[in-house]
C-alpha positions as CSV (number, residue, x, y, z in Angstrom):
1,M,233.0,71.6,-0.1
2,T,231.5,75.0,0.4
3,R,229.3,75.9,3.4
4,A,226.3,76.2,1.1
5,S,227.0,72.8,-0.3
6,R,227.3,71.3,3.2
7,I,223.9,72.8,4.1
8,S,222.3,71.5,0.9
9,L,223.7,68.1,1.5
10,A,222.5,68.0,5.2
11,A,219.0,69.1,4.1
12,A,218.8,66.5,1.5
13,L,219.9,63.8,4.0
14,L,217.2,64.9,6.4
15,L,214.4,65.2,3.9
16,G,215.3,62.0,2.2
17,A,215.9,59.9,5.3
18,F,212.4,58.4,5.2
19,T,212.5,57.6,1.5
20,A,215.9,56.0,1.3
21,A,216.3,52.2,1.2
22,P,215.5,50.8,4.7
23,K,218.4,49.9,6.9
24,A,218.8,46.4,8.2
25,W,217.3,47.3,11.5
26,A,214.1,48.7,9.9
27,A,212.6,45.1,10.0
28,A,214.0,44.4,13.5
29,T,211.7,42.2,15.5
30,C,212.4,43.8,18.9
31,E,209.3,45.4,20.4
32,S,210.7,47.2,23.4
33,S,213.8,48.2,25.3
34,V,214.5,50.0,28.5
35,P,217.1,52.8,28.1
36,Y,216.7,54.0,31.7
37,T,216.0,52.2,35.0
38,S,215.6,54.3,38.1
39,G,218.0,53.5,41.0
40,T,220.9,52.7,38.6
41,E,224.1,54.5,37.4
42,G,224.2,56.9,40.3
43,Y,220.6,58.2,39.9
44,A,217.7,57.8,42.2
45,Q,215.3,58.3,39.3
46,F,215.1,59.0,35.6
47,R,212.2,61.1,34.4
48,I,211.0,63.5,31.6
49,P,211.8,61.6,28.3
50,A,212.4,63.3,25.0
51,A,213.4,61.7,21.7
52,V,214.5,62.7,18.2
53,R,215.9,60.9,15.1
54,T,219.0,62.5,13.6
55,G,219.7,62.8,9.8
56,R,221.9,59.8,10.1
57,G,219.1,57.7,11.5
58,T,220.4,57.6,15.1
59,L,217.8,57.8,17.8
60,L,218.5,60.0,20.8
61,A,216.7,59.4,24.1
62,F,217.0,62.3,26.5
63,A,215.9,62.3,30.1
64,E,216.4,64.0,33.5
65,G,218.8,62.1,35.7
66,R,217.9,62.9,39.3
67,H,220.8,62.1,41.6
68,S,219.3,61.9,45.1
69,T,215.7,63.1,44.7
70,T,212.5,62.0,43.1
71,G,211.2,65.6,43.2
72,D,211.4,68.1,40.4
73,S,214.2,70.2,42.0
74,G,217.6,69.3,43.4
75,D,220.8,67.9,41.8
76,I,219.4,67.0,38.3
77,D,221.4,66.3,35.1
78,V,220.2,66.1,31.5
79,V,221.3,62.7,30.2
80,L,221.2,60.9,26.9
81,R,221.5,57.4,25.4
82,R,222.0,56.8,21.6
83,S,220.7,54.0,19.5
84,S,221.9,53.0,16.0
85,D,219.5,50.1,15.6
86,G,216.1,51.7,15.8
87,G,215.8,51.6,19.5
88,C,216.5,47.9,20.0
89,T,219.7,48.6,22.0
90,W,221.2,51.7,23.5
91,G,224.7,53.0,24.1
92,P,226.2,54.1,27.4
93,L,224.7,57.0,29.4
94,Q,226.0,60.4,28.5
95,V,225.7,63.5,30.7
96,V,224.7,66.3,28.3
97,T,224.2,69.0,31.0
98,D,225.6,68.5,34.5
99,G,223.4,70.0,37.2
100,N,226.3,70.3,39.6
101,G,223.9,70.6,42.5
102,D,221.3,72.6,40.6
103,T,218.3,71.5,38.4
104,R,218.8,71.1,34.6
105,G,215.8,69.6,32.8
106,N,212.8,69.8,30.6
107,P,214.8,68.7,27.5
108,A,213.4,69.9,24.2
109,P,215.6,68.6,21.3
110,V,215.2,69.3,17.6
111,V,217.2,68.6,14.5
112,D,218.0,71.6,12.4
113,P,216.9,70.7,8.8
114,R,219.5,73.0,7.2
115,T,222.6,71.8,9.0
116,G,221.7,68.5,10.6
117,D,222.8,69.8,14.0
118,V,221.0,68.6,17.1
119,V,219.8,71.6,19.0
120,L,218.8,71.1,22.7
121,V,216.9,73.7,24.8
122,T,216.6,73.1,28.5
123,S,215.4,74.8,31.7
124,Y,217.3,75.6,34.9
125,N,216.7,76.6,38.5
126,D,218.8,76.7,41.6
127,G,218.6,73.2,43.2
128,S,217.7,74.7,46.6
129,V,214.4,76.2,45.5
130,N,211.2,74.6,44.2
131,E,208.3,75.4,41.8
132,A,206.1,76.7,44.6
133,Q,208.7,79.2,45.8
134,I,209.3,80.3,42.2
135,M,205.6,80.8,41.5
136,R,205.2,82.8,44.7
137,G,208.1,85.1,43.7
138,Q,210.2,84.0,46.7
139,V,213.5,83.6,44.8
140,T,216.1,85.8,43.2
141,A,216.4,86.1,39.4
142,G,219.5,83.9,39.5
143,Q,217.7,81.2,41.5
144,S,214.6,81.2,39.3
145,R,213.9,79.5,36.0
146,R,216.3,80.2,33.2
147,V,216.7,78.9,29.7
148,F,219.7,77.4,27.9
149,V,220.7,76.1,24.5
150,Q,223.3,73.5,23.4
151,R,224.1,71.9,20.1
152,S,225.7,68.8,18.7
153,R,227.4,68.5,15.4
154,T,228.5,65.0,16.1
155,D,225.2,63.1,15.8
156,G,224.6,63.4,19.6
157,R,228.0,62.1,20.6
158,S,229.0,65.4,22.2
159,F,227.3,68.8,22.9
160,T,228.5,72.3,23.4
161,A,228.4,73.9,26.9
162,P,225.0,75.4,27.8
163,Q,224.5,79.0,26.5
164,E,221.9,81.1,28.4
165,I,219.1,82.7,26.3
166,T,216.8,83.7,29.2
167,A,216.9,87.4,28.3
168,Q,215.8,86.6,24.7
169,V,212.8,84.4,25.6
170,K,211.5,85.2,29.1
171,R,209.5,88.3,30.1
172,A,210.6,90.1,33.2
173,D,207.4,89.5,35.2
174,W,207.2,85.8,34.4
175,R,208.1,83.4,37.3
176,W,207.8,79.7,36.4
177,Y,209.1,78.7,33.0
178,A,209.3,75.3,31.3
179,T,210.5,74.2,27.9
180,G,208.4,71.4,26.4
181,P,209.3,68.8,27.6
182,G,209.6,66.6,24.6
183,H,210.9,67.0,21.0
184,A,210.5,70.4,19.4
185,V,209.6,71.3,15.8
186,A,211.7,72.2,12.8
187,L,209.5,73.7,10.0
188,T,210.1,72.2,6.6
189,E,207.2,73.9,4.7
190,G,205.8,77.4,4.2
191,P,207.4,80.9,4.5
192,H,209.2,80.0,7.8
193,R,210.9,76.9,6.4
194,G,214.0,76.2,8.6
195,R,212.6,77.8,11.8
196,L,213.0,75.9,15.0
197,V,210.0,76.2,17.4
198,I,210.0,75.2,21.1
199,A,206.6,74.9,22.8
200,A,206.8,76.1,26.4
201,D,204.8,77.4,29.4
202,H,205.2,80.0,32.1
203,S,203.5,81.6,35.1
204,G,202.8,85.3,35.9
205,P,202.4,87.1,39.1
206,P,199.0,87.2,40.9
207,R,196.7,90.0,39.7
208,A,196.6,93.1,41.8
209,G,194.6,92.6,45.0
210,S,194.6,88.8,44.7
211,T,195.1,86.7,47.8
212,D,195.6,83.5,45.8
213,T,199.4,83.2,45.9
214,G,199.7,79.4,46.4
215,R,201.4,76.9,44.2
216,E,198.2,76.1,42.2
217,A,197.3,79.8,41.7
218,R,195.7,80.2,38.3
219,Y,198.5,82.1,36.6
220,Y,199.8,79.5,34.1
221,G,200.1,80.3,30.4
222,G,201.5,78.8,27.2
223,H,204.0,80.4,24.8
224,A,206.5,79.5,22.1
225,I,210.0,80.5,21.3
226,Y,211.7,80.3,17.9
227,S,214.9,80.6,16.1
228,D,215.4,81.4,12.4
229,D,219.2,80.8,12.4
230,G,219.6,77.3,13.6
231,G,219.3,78.0,17.3
232,H,221.9,80.8,17.7
233,R,219.4,83.6,18.3
234,W,216.0,83.2,19.9
235,H,212.7,85.1,19.9
236,L,209.6,85.0,21.9
237,G,206.5,84.0,19.8
238,F,202.9,84.0,21.0
239,A,202.2,84.2,24.7
240,D,199.0,83.2,26.3
241,D,198.7,85.6,29.3
242,S,194.9,85.5,29.9
243,Y,195.4,83.9,33.4
244,T,191.6,83.4,33.7
245,G,191.9,80.1,35.6
246,R,189.5,78.5,33.1
247,E,192.1,77.0,30.8
248,N,195.6,76.8,32.3
249,A,198.0,75.9,29.6
250,N,201.0,74.1,31.0
251,E,203.5,71.5,29.6
252,T,203.1,71.7,25.9
253,T,204.0,69.7,22.8
254,A,203.8,70.7,19.1
255,A,203.8,69.3,15.6
256,Q,204.1,70.7,12.1
257,L,200.9,69.8,10.1
258,P,200.8,69.2,6.4
259,G,201.0,72.7,4.7
260,G,203.1,74.2,7.5
261,R,200.7,75.1,10.3
262,I,201.8,74.3,13.8
263,Y,199.5,72.3,16.2
264,F,200.0,72.9,19.9
265,N,198.6,70.5,22.6
266,A,199.0,71.4,26.2
267,R,198.3,70.0,29.7
268,D,195.5,71.9,31.4
269,Q,196.8,72.5,34.9
270,N,193.6,72.1,36.9
271,G,191.6,74.7,34.9
272,S,188.0,75.2,35.8
273,S,186.7,74.2,32.3
274,P,185.9,70.5,31.7
275,G,188.7,68.5,30.1
276,N,192.4,67.9,30.7
277,R,193.9,68.8,27.3
278,L,194.0,72.1,25.5
279,D,195.0,72.8,22.0
280,A,195.6,75.7,19.5
281,W,197.0,76.3,16.0
282,S,199.4,78.8,14.6
283,S,199.6,79.8,10.9
284,D,202.6,82.0,11.2
285,G,205.3,79.7,12.6
286,G,204.4,80.2,16.2
287,Q,204.5,84.0,16.3
288,T,200.7,84.1,17.1
289,L,197.9,81.7,17.7
290,D,195.0,81.5,15.2
291,A,192.7,81.5,18.3
292,P,193.3,81.1,22.1
293,Y,193.8,77.6,23.7
294,T,190.5,75.8,24.2
295,V,189.6,72.4,25.6
296,Q,190.3,69.4,23.2
297,P,186.9,67.5,23.7
298,T,188.0,64.2,22.3
299,L,190.9,63.7,24.8
300,R,189.0,63.9,28.0
301,R,190.1,60.5,29.1
302,V,193.6,61.8,29.7
303,P,194.6,62.7,33.3
304,V,196.4,65.9,34.2
305,V,199.8,65.0,32.8
306,Q,202.3,65.8,30.0
307,G,201.6,64.3,26.6
308,A,203.3,64.2,23.1
309,V,202.2,64.8,19.5
310,L,203.9,63.7,16.3
311,Q,202.8,64.3,12.7
312,L,203.8,61.2,10.8
313,Q,205.5,61.5,7.4
314,G,203.8,60.5,4.1
315,P,200.7,61.4,2.1
316,D,197.6,61.7,4.3
317,A,199.5,60.4,7.3
318,P,197.8,60.9,10.7
319,L,198.8,63.0,13.7
320,L,199.6,61.0,16.8
321,F,199.1,61.8,20.5
322,S,200.5,59.8,23.4
323,A,199.5,59.9,27.1
324,P,198.1,57.7,29.9
325,S,194.5,56.7,29.3
326,V,192.9,56.4,32.7
327,P,191.2,59.7,33.5
328,T,191.9,59.6,37.2
329,A,195.4,58.1,37.3
330,R,198.7,58.0,35.6
331,Q,198.2,54.6,34.1
332,A,197.9,52.7,30.8
333,M,200.0,54.5,28.2
334,A,198.0,54.8,24.9
335,L,198.1,56.3,21.5
336,W,195.5,58.3,19.7
337,T,195.3,59.3,16.0
338,S,193.8,62.4,14.3
339,T,193.1,62.5,10.6
340,D,191.7,66.1,10.7
341,Q,194.9,67.9,11.8
342,G,194.1,67.8,15.5
343,I,190.4,68.8,15.5
344,S,189.4,65.3,16.9
345,F,191.3,62.2,18.1
346,D,190.4,58.5,18.2
347,Q,192.1,56.1,20.6
348,L,194.3,53.7,18.6
349,L,195.8,51.3,21.1
350,T,196.9,50.8,24.7
351,L,200.5,49.9,25.1
352,S,200.2,48.5,28.6
353,T,198.0,48.6,31.7
354,L,200.9,49.4,34.0
355,K,201.3,52.8,35.6
356,A,202.6,55.4,33.2
357,A,203.2,59.1,33.0
358,Y,205.3,61.3,30.6
359,S,206.1,60.3,27.0
360,D,207.5,61.4,23.7
361,L,207.1,60.1,20.1
362,V,209.6,59.7,17.3
363,Q,209.2,58.2,13.8
364,V,211.8,55.5,13.5
365,D,211.1,54.7,9.9
366,R,208.1,54.9,7.6
367,G,206.6,51.8,9.1
368,T,207.6,52.3,12.8
369,V,206.9,54.8,15.5
370,G,208.8,54.8,18.8
371,V,207.1,55.7,22.1
372,L,209.6,56.7,24.9
373,Y,207.6,56.7,28.1
374,E,207.7,56.5,31.9
375,T,206.2,53.3,33.3
376,G,206.5,50.6,35.8
377,P,204.6,48.0,38.0
378,R,205.4,49.8,41.3
379,T,205.3,53.4,40.2
380,A,205.0,55.3,36.9
381,Y,208.7,56.2,37.2
382,D,210.4,52.8,37.7
383,T,211.7,52.9,34.1
384,I,211.7,54.8,30.9
385,E,210.8,52.3,28.2
386,F,211.1,52.5,24.4
387,R,208.2,50.8,22.6
388,R,208.3,50.2,18.8
389,V,204.8,50.1,17.3
390,A,203.6,49.9,13.7
391,A,202.9,53.3,12.2
392,P,199.1,53.6,11.6
393,R,198.2,53.8,7.9
394,P,196.0,56.6,6.6
């Protein structure tokens, strides 16, 4: 088979995955499973979930495995579990990226629609430094945040070694840098069909003369990176560098809307404008924004936290958003729907009243959505649960 034939076949498998005859597990009765439990398998804590469905129908649940810390820096691996039955059961834990004493995290996976490869972009920093030091510029370039890419041609069973792409996607004056976290976007419509887009955020240095150099200095901004060759070469797309302190775009999630536009939804890191979510749209595949990030007025019940969006497949299917639903606490994971491409959202359901924090969304099949989220009765980070819910109908 020629390379062109293989690519065509892979694309056909991906595009036809949701229209093929349902597998036996599509009607499974399991409602939830727990792929990660903190304090097990040599890890003090599992955090930062990300999920994708491969062209073969396998679900991949990524997370950070934090060896001896519950903080965001230290000896942290990127880990993975695979499910071949729609998230009812999970295979053994795999270490995709070994921190080896340093911090590897913020997984942003995506399936290349042309080859079927799983492409994984992650962030790095020296395990001895933290976000506050990085934001204050108190670290070397080697210790600071860096960006890496890996790929799997084996349906997530194995991955290549991390390849650094920092010079391609990070400006010299940026300090903090975070990919996603959560699944990335593969464009299947429009002039940029095949492009892989990773939503990300960064921080810049304080303005000249500023005395505000602390961790919460208002110098966060959002950006996107993209690849047009399946994740081999990367480019910096739009960059929000206003640094006004009014809207502080932070951890970001994205979805391809019907017609090919991209919707970006970001955590507002303690901006002075009312509301805890920001959003924006791009009509050119993430190279520019149609307009700057602004407050999303219908998601004001969400606390300051990461969230996830997913555009469901099918005619007139809605856009989904997941996050905790208590404005003042990380608690009560919920789903919202939008039928107007992200202009407004309505709360659909609350999954649980337990503590909850980060999440990601994946379409298991036409009738089922998976929510991979941090939750627990003691803390929001006791477990990472996978909940299967019925896909809302248009």
